[in-house]
C-alpha positions in Angstrom: 36.0 23.1 1.0 35.8 22.0 4.7 34.1 18.8 5.6 30.9 19.3 7.5 30.3 16.5 10.0 27.0 17.4 11.5 23.7 18.9 10.4 22.8 22.5 11.5 19.7 21.2 13.3 18.3 17.8 14.0 15.7 17.0 11.3 13.0 15.7 13.8 13.1 19.0 15.7 12.0 21.0 12.7 9.4 18.5 11.4 5.8 19.0 12.1 3.5 16.5 10.4 0.5 18.7 10.9 1.9 21.2 8.3 0.9 21.2 4.7 3.3 19.1 2.5 5.1 22.1 1.0 5.8 23.6 4.4 6.9 20.2 5.8 9.4 19.9 3.0 10.6 23.5 3.4 11.2 22.9 7.1 13.4 19.9 6.4 15.3 21.7 3.7 15.9 24.6 6.1 17.7 22.2 8.5 20.1 21.0 5.8 23.5 22.7 5.3 23.5 25.4 2.6 25.8 23.3 0.4 23.2 20.5 0.3 20.4 22.9 -0.3 22.4 24.3 -3.2 23.1 20.9 -4.7 19.4 19.9 -4.4 18.4 23.1 -6.2 21.0 22.5 -8.9 19.6 19.0 -9.8 17.5 18.5 -12.9 13.8 17.6 -12.6 11.8 16.1 -15.5 8.1 15.6 -15.3 6.4 13.0 -17.4 2.8 11.7 -17.4 2.2 8.4 -15.7 -0.5 5.9 -16.7 -2.1 3.1 -14.8 -4.5 0.4 -15.9 -7.4 2.9 -15.5 -5.7 5.7 -17.5 -3.8 8.8 -16.5 -2.3 8.5 -13.0 -0.8 11.9 -12.5 2.7 13.3 -13.2 5.9 11.4 -12.3 9.0 13.3 -11.6 12.5 12.1 -12.4 15.3 14.0 -10.5 19.0 13.8 -11.5 21.8 15.1 -9.3 24.1 17.9 -10.6 27.6 17.2 -11.8 30.6 17.7 -9.6 29.3 16.5 -6.3 32.3 16.1 -4.0 33.0 13.2 -1.7 32.6 15.5 1.3 29.2 16.6 0.0 28.3 13.0 -0.6 29.2 12.1 2.9 27.0 15.0 4.2 24.1 13.9 2.0 24.4 10.4 3.2 24.3 11.6 6.8 21.2 13.7 6.2 19.6 10.8 4.4 20.3 8.4 7.3 19.0 10.8 9.9 15.8 11.5 7.8 15.1 7.7 7.4 15.9 7.0 11.1 13.5 9.7 12.4 10.9 11.3 10.1 10.6 8.2 7.9 11.2 5.5 10.6 8.6 2.7 10.3 5.7 2.9 12.8 6.0 0.9 16.1 4.0 -2.3 15.8 1.9 -1.8 18.9 1.0 1.8 17.8 0.1 0.5 14.3 -2.1 -2.3 15.5 -4.0 0.0 17.9 -4.5 2.6 15.2 -5.8 0.0 12.8 -8.2 -1.6 15.3 -9.5 1.9 16.2 -10.0 2.8 12.5 -11.8 -0.4 11.7 -14.1 -0.1 14.7 -15.6 3.0 13.0 -16.6 0.8 10.1 -17.7 -2.5 11.6 -17.9 -5.4 9.2 -20.9 -7.6 9.4 -20.5 -11.3 10.0 -16.9 -11.2 11.2 -16.1 -12.7 14.6 -13.7 -10.8 16.9 -11.0 -13.4 16.2 -11.3 -12.9 12.4 -11.4 -9.1 12.9 -8.1 -9.3 14.8 -6.5 -11.4 12.0 -7.7 -8.8 9.5 -6.0 -6.1 11.6 -2.8 -8.1 11.7 -2.9 -8.3 7.9 -3.2 -4.5 7.9 -0.3 -4.1 10.3 1.9 -6.2 8.0 0.9 -4.2 4.9 1.2 -0.8 6.5 4.3 -1.4 8.7 6.7 0.3 6.3 5.1 3.7 6.9 5.9 6.3 9.6 3.5 6.6 12.5 2.6 10.2 11.6 1.6 9.0 8.1 -0.6 6.2 9.3 -2.2 8.5 11.9 -2.9 11.1 9.2 -4.3 8.5 6.8 -6.7 7.2 9.4 -7.8 10.6 10.4 -8.4 11.7 6.8 -10.4 8.5 6.0 -12.6 8.9 9.2 -13.4 12.5 8.2 -14.0 12.0 4.5 -15.3 8.5 3.9 -18.5 6.6 4.8 -17.3 3.1 4.1 -14.7 0.7 5.4 -11.3 1.2 3.7 -9.3 -1.5 1.9 -5.7 -2.2 2.6 -4.8 -1.0 -0.9 -6.7 2.3 -0.4 -4.9 2.9 2.8 -1.5 2.1 1.3 -2.1 4.5 -1.5 -3.1 7.2 0.9 0.0 6.6 3.0 2.2 6.7 -0.1 0.7 10.1 -1.0 1.0 11.6 2.4 4.7 10.8 2.9 5.7 11.4 -0.8 7.5 14.7 -0.2 9.7 13.3 2.5 10.4 10.1 0.6 11.3 12.2 -2.5 13.7 14.3 -0.4 15.3 11.1 1.0 15.7 9.7 -2.6 17.4 12.9 -3.7 19.8 12.9 -0.8 20.6 9.2 -1.6 21.2 10.2 -5.2 23.6 13.0 -4.2 25.5 10.6 -2.0 25.8 8.1 -4.8 26.9 10.8 -7.3 29.7 11.9 -4.9 30.9 8.4 -4.6 30.9 8.0 -8.4 32.9 11.2 -8.7 35.5 9.8 -6.2 35.7 6.4 -7.9 35.7 7.8 -11.5 32.5 5.9 -12.3 29.6 7.0 -14.5 27.2 9.3 -12.6 24.3 7.5 -11.0 20.9 7.7 -12.7 18.1 9.9 -11.6 15.5 9.1 -9.0 11.8 9.1 -9.4 9.5 10.9 -7.0 5.8 9.9 -6.5 3.2 11.7 -8.4 0.2 13.4 -6.9 -2.7 11.4 -8.4 -3.8 9.3 -5.4 -5.8 11.9 -3.4 -7.4 13.2 -6.6 -8.5 9.6 -7.6 -9.9 9.0 -4.1 -11.6 12.3 -3.9 
């Protein structure tokens, strides 16, 4: 099998954050080489109930890569993973994040907080949301403005951001697992374990 050194299309060019999650994932999959799409489809997915302190917390998926992933396929999977993480899943710019947080909080003013304290609160938010992509933070803020009447907590916004980018993070985790499986095949090691994908309980809990 010939080694493929580049992806058919740049992942950012096919990604539209305004699309529903299934269509976003399909668009990213369509940009991957057929061999990677086949390997992803050949993997094994197990669904198990997940429980939190307050009871049932949705279904958790565990995905395991197929056997026989070649080193060339592993290198291609690693390339796709790196491009996905450097573009679609790249952490939000700090200035954009702070502006977005200040804008969101201004819609839900807190009584008794001075402007200085309010800015410190926003900086805490920026620290705790800085791992998420800009499109995820923007979507979470927009969804909260349009569906909630109260000021959000950092924990609520983190949960919402996690839910919004779960399909893209799950795809990145599967590509990473494919890359690791190919390296294991090359080195004669035991296959890497499966990867867990986030469940879909957050939006239901917050609804």
